[in-house]
C-alpha positions as CSV (number, residue, x, y, z in Angstrom):
1,M,0.0,0.1,0.3
2,A,2.5,2.5,1.2
3,K,4.1,1.9,-3.5
4,L,0.5,2.6,-4.6
5,T,0.5,5.7,-2.4
6,Q,3.7,6.2,-2.5
7,M,3.1,6.5,-7.0
8,Q,-0.4,8.4,-6.6
9,Q,1.6,11.4,-4.3
10,E,3.7,11.0,-7.1
11,L,1.4,11.2,-10.7
12,Y,-0.4,14.3,-8.7
13,K,3.2,16.5,-8.6
14,H,3.4,16.6,-11.8
15,I,-0.5,16.5,-12.7
16,Q,0.2,19.8,-11.3
17,N,3.2,20.4,-12.5
18,V,1.6,20.0,-16.1
19,A,-1.4,21.8,-15.3
20,A,0.7,24.9,-14.2
21,Q,1.6,25.5,-17.8
22,F,-1.7,25.3,-19.2
23,P,-2.1,29.5,-21.7
24,P,-3.8,32.1,-19.0
25,A,-7.0,31.5,-20.2
26,M,-7.2,28.1,-19.9
27,L,-5.3,27.9,-16.3
28,P,-7.5,28.2,-14.0
29,R,-9.8,25.2,-15.9
30,Y,-7.0,22.9,-15.3
31,T,-5.9,24.0,-12.0
32,A,-8.6,23.2,-11.0
33,A,-8.9,20.0,-12.1
34,A,-5.3,18.9,-11.3
35,L,-6.3,20.1,-7.2
36,E,-9.4,17.4,-7.6
37,F,-7.2,14.2,-9.6
38,R,-7.3,11.1,-7.8
39,A,-5.9,7.3,-9.0
40,P,-8.4,6.3,-11.5
41,Y,-9.0,2.9,-9.2
42,W,-10.9,-0.4,-11.2
43,D,-11.0,-4.0,-9.2
44,W,-10.5,-6.0,-11.5
45,A,-10.5,-9.1,-8.4
46,L,-14.2,-8.3,-8.5
47,G,-14.9,-10.1,-11.2
48,P,-18.3,-9.9,-12.9
49,K,-19.7,-7.9,-9.6
50,G,-17.0,-5.6,-9.8
51,G,-18.8,-4.0,-12.7
52,D,-17.8,-4.1,-16.9
53,I,-14.3,-2.6,-17.6
54,P,-14.1,0.3,-18.2
55,G,-13.7,2.1,-21.8
56,V,-11.2,4.5,-21.3
57,L,-9.3,1.1,-20.0
58,L,-10.1,-0.2,-24.0
59,S,-10.5,2.2,-26.5
60,P,-6.5,2.2,-28.2
61,T,-7.0,6.0,-28.1
62,I,-7.9,9.3,-26.7
63,Q,-8.4,12.8,-26.9
64,V,-6.6,15.4,-24.9
65,T,-5.7,18.6,-24.4
66,D,-2.1,19.5,-25.0
67,I,-1.1,22.3,-23.0
68,D,-0.8,24.7,-25.9
69,G,-4.8,24.6,-25.9
70,E,-4.6,21.9,-28.7
71,I,-6.5,18.8,-28.9
72,K,-4.7,15.8,-29.4
73,T,-5.4,12.1,-30.5
74,I,-2.4,9.7,-28.4
75,P,-2.1,6.3,-27.7
76,N,-4.1,4.8,-24.2
77,P,-1.4,4.8,-21.6
78,L,-4.4,3.2,-19.9
79,E,-5.6,0.7,-22.7
80,H,-1.5,-0.2,-23.9
81,Y,1.5,1.4,-23.1
82,Q,4.9,0.1,-24.5
83,F,8.1,0.5,-22.4
84,H,11.5,2.7,-23.8
85,P,13.2,2.2,-22.6
86,L,12.7,-0.5,-20.6
87,R,15.9,-1.1,-18.3
88,P,17.6,-4.7,-17.8
89,G,16.2,-5.3,-13.8
90,D,13.3,-3.3,-13.9
91,F,10.4,-6.0,-14.1
92,V,11.6,-10.4,-12.9
93,E,10.6,-11.6,-16.9
94,Q,11.4,-9.6,-19.4
95,V,8.2,-7.9,-21.5
96,S,8.9,-4.7,-23.2
97,T,4.7,-3.5,-22.9
98,T,1.1,-3.9,-20.8
99,S,-2.4,-4.3,-21.6
100,A,-5.5,-4.2,-20.4
101,Q,-7.1,-6.9,-22.4
102,P,-5.2,-9.7,-20.6
103,H,-6.8,-12.1,-23.7
104,T,-5.3,-10.1,-26.9
105,P,-1.5,-10.7,-27.9
106,R,-0.1,-7.3,-26.7
107,N,-0.8,-8.7,-22.7
108,L,2.8,-8.9,-21.6
109,I,5.1,-9.2,-24.4
110,L,8.7,-10.9,-23.9
111,I,11.0,-9.9,-25.3
């Protein structure tokens, strides 16, 4: 639990830094949203009682508003993440990618 708390605190800090970079006209909206940030949580271990997999975990891309104010489509890091670079020793097994869809070919692709 301590590691999860540490990770959430670090993520919160980075979100505050990113929000502070928005143009002045957008700054109040994004700094207020950043203060309300909470890490998403879905208990996959509950199975059907936990509900369906949240849609944001299944979409390969998402739209975000970048700090220049432009809406951009980016790879969804909650659906798929490619480690770059993968540092030796980061994992017990050598993996290069993760996937929110465990029964797809992308799931923990061994390298």
